[in-house]
N, C-alpha and C positions, 0 to 999 in steps of 0.2 A: 440446668438453668446453666450449668461449661457448654450441655449437650446444645441444646436451642440455639446455642451461641456458635458454637461450631457450623453446625450445619449453614447458615444467618448467611455464617461469611465464605461457605466454598457454593452456594448461589447469589451472592454477591458477585465473585469473583470471575466464575462462571458468566454470569449476566457483563460479567466487563470483557470477559477473553469475545465472545461472542460478539461484542458491538463494536468492533477494536478490531473485525474480519475486514481482510483491504481487498475487499469489493470495490473496484472500479469503471469507468465510461469513458468511454471515448466520447469525447465530443467535440461537435465540426465547427464549432465559432469560440476564438480566443474568452470573444467575455462567459462563456458557457460556465466556462472553470476551473475549479477551485484551486489548480493547478498547474503550471506551463510545467510542458518538459521535456527534455530534449534527449534523445537516443545518444549515446558513446558510441562506437566505435570499440575502443577499450575501457577496458573494466578497471584500468584505473583512474578512468579519466571522471568515472564517475564517485557521486551521491549515493549510489544506492544502484548495488548490484537484484535483479527485478529475477525472478523465475514463477513464468505464467501458469500456474493450478489451470486441472483439469475442472476441475472438480471446488467447490463454494469450500465444500466443509473442510479443505486440504488450503484454505490462507484465511489463517486466526493470525492474530497481531499484527505490529507493526514491524516484522521483520523481511521485507523483498518476496513475501508472496501473496502475489496480487492472481486472482480471479476477474476478467472481463462477467462485464453484464449487459444482456439484452439491450436490459430496461433505465431509461438516467434513472430510474427514482428507487432498481432496484441498489444504486451504487449508493459504497460509504465514501465516497473519492470522484467528483469529474474531471475527467484530467484532458488537456487539448497538448496534441505533440505538434512542437517550434521545429521553424528549419532550421534557423540558427541557435546556435548555443547560449548567445549573449541574450534572447529574448526567452529563458525558459529559470524557469522557480527551480529550477530541480534540475539534476543529470544522471540518469537512466540508461545503466548499462545491462542487454537480454541475454541471461544466461541457460542454457539446453540444462545446467543442473541444479535439481535444490538445495542440494546443501553447500552451494557456491552465494545463493541467495543474503542480503543482509546489507545498511550496510555501512556505507563508508566514511560516511561524515555526520559524524551525529547531529550535528547544530541545527540538519534540515529537515531532523527524527518526527517537527512539529507541522510541518508539510503537510505527513501524512494520517495528523491524527484525527 
């Protein structure tokens, strides 16, 4: 019985991790977006430091590893890039290094869940 529960737990955990992959799609209209995003020039201004992953499998969890998809239906979140910081739900900084990715303001984490 314990083995069955153990296996079921790991199947559930794997499903949760797969469901939280950060696949995003950039929409053309603010009204289509789940989250409005402003891109900061400086890392210190960001709520989230984002690394753009080349492969969907690299973008697991809610930790700033984003994979941009070509189709809206493939995305976990639809985002709209705003021109002004005051219009944004969340401020991001795009990094060149995967190890830099992560939340700087954890109060905004719910926006990408």
